N, C-alpha and C positions, 0 to 999 in steps of 0.2 A: 189547379188551374185547368190543365190540359185535359182532365176527365170530365169537365164540365162542358167542353166545347159541343158535344152532340145533343145537349139539352138547351144551351144557350143560343146555338146558331143552327138552325135546320135549313141547310141549302143542299143542293145536289152537288155542289163542288166539294163540300165538306170532306168526302173522303179523299179526294185528290189533294187538298191542302194538307191533310194529315199525312199522306203519304210523303209529300213535300218536306214535313217538318220531321219526319223518321229519317229520311234521307239526310237532310242537313244534321240532325243529332249525330247519325252514324258517321258522317265525316269528320265531325267535332271530336267523336270519340276516336278517331283514328290517331289523333295527336297523342304521343305517347307520355305527355307531361301529366303528373297525378292531379294538377289542379289547373282549370282554365277558368278565368274570369272569377276565381275564388270558389268556383264549384269543383269539388273532388269528383274522380271518375265515377264511383258508385252513384253519386247523385245524378250523374249525367245518364247512366244506365237506367236509372229509375224513370228519368224523362222519357226515354225510348219505351219501356214497359208501359208507362201512362198513355203515350201516343198511341201505342198498339191496342190498350184496351179500348180508347174512344173511338179508335178506327172500326174495331169489333160493333161497338154499339151503333155507330152511324152506318154500318154496313149491312148490319143484321136484316136478313130477309131479302137482300139482294143478290143478284147472281156474281158469283166469284168467277174471276178470271185465272186459268192456269198459272200466269206469272206471279198472282197474289201468293199462292202456296209456296212457290220458290223462294219469294223475298221473305216469307215468315219463317221458314224453315233456315234460310241463310243467317237470319238475325239470332234465332235460337243457338246456332252453331257458335256464331261470333261472340255472343253475351251469353255464353255457356253456364257462367257462375251468377248470372242474375235471375233469381227466382221471380221477380216480376216479370221479366222480358219472357221466360220460359211459361209463366202462368198465362200470360196473354197470348203466346203461340197456341198453348193448348186449349184455350177459349176459341180461337179461331178455327183449329181443326174440327173441334166439335160442332161448331156452328156450321161449317161447309160439309163434313163428312159424319155428322152425328156423332154424339158421344161414345167414348172408346167402346165401352162394354155393348154397344148396339152397332158398332161400325163395320163389323167383319161379316160378311155372307159370301156364299160361293159365286154369287153373280155380280160382286162390285167390281168396278173397273178403278184400279188405282192410279193416281197421279204418278207420273213418271218419277217424281222426286220421294214417292213413298213406296215404290216398287220394291221386291223382294230382294233386287240386286243391291238397292241402296241400304237395305235394313242391317246388314252385317257392318257396312262402315259407320252407320249411325249409332249402332250399340258400341263400338270402339270409340267413338267421338265423345259420347256420352257416359262411357265407363266409370270415370272418377265421380260423377254426380250420383251413380247408383249406391256408392258406399260412402256419401257424403253424411255428415252428422246432423245437417239441416234436413228434416223431414219434408219441409216444404218444397225444397230444390228437388229431393228425390221423387216425391210425388208427381211434380210438374214434369220432370224429365220421364218419367214411366209413362204419363199421359199422352205425351208427344210420341214416343216409341212404339206405344200400343197402336198408333194410327199406321204404322208401316204394314205392308203386305207381310203375312206370317211366314216364317220359314218353312212351315208344314207345306206351303203351296208348291215348293220344289220338290219335297219328297213324293207330294200327291202326283206330280206330273211324271217324275221318274218312276214311280209305282205302276203307273199305266203302261209304260214303255217294257215293263220286264214280263215278257211271256204272258200265259194266261193263267188267272188265277180261279180256283174253285168258288162256287158259291159262297162257301162259309168263309173262306180267307176274304173274300171281298166284303162281306157282311162284317166282318171283324174290322178290317180297315176302316170301313164306312163308321162304325161305332167309335173307334178311335178317334178320327178326324172330327166327328160331331162333337166330341167332347172339348174340343177346342184345347188341345194341350200346348198351351202357349205360355212360357215361363214368364214372360213379360206380363202378361194379362193377371197370372197368379200373384206376382209381385205387386201389380197395381192394386189388385183387390186387398191384400195384406196392409199395404201403406194406408189406404182408405178407410181401414176397419179400426175402430177404437177398440185396443187391445185389452178387453176385460178378459176375466177367466173364461167366460162363455164363448166371447168372441174367438179366442185362442182354440178352443175345442173345434169350433166350426170351421177354422183354418185347416186343423190338422185332419179333420174328417173330410 
């Protein structure tokens, strides 16, 4: 029912109403009881995921505010075991910052919550998901993590501060950076690939 809201009720205030609903569900989930009003915790988490997905649909094409990104990332970290919530957060980041494989560029300005300083903490928070048996959970987690500023940005900055390099050294470093040696992006690519024999060889090569 929640996922139908953007199609059933098309009003300017819809996004605000959905945020209120998400906040209410979030407060409800702070209750430690396994079941509230007969609804198990997993069902309540799915409600937040559905509300987030509806928010994405109602907000598509509209300007996003910085606090929205902070809220979505907060929810991803709180409901870290909910594939539906993580998938909705990944959709939001793709909408606002472009899909993961297109998002990184040398002139991109990252949201403070997606900065390189936050990247290591995020990997540690989501680490258990990366080895989870549920592929959907792994894939959604990687989609979120790949939106963080790559750690190579720090290495690149440090390299510029270390003396003068020869032209060949600079060219070689630029080539390495342009290849986007990002383990998270590589893992994301693997998770999104149907592992047939031919696909395995493409990953290896």
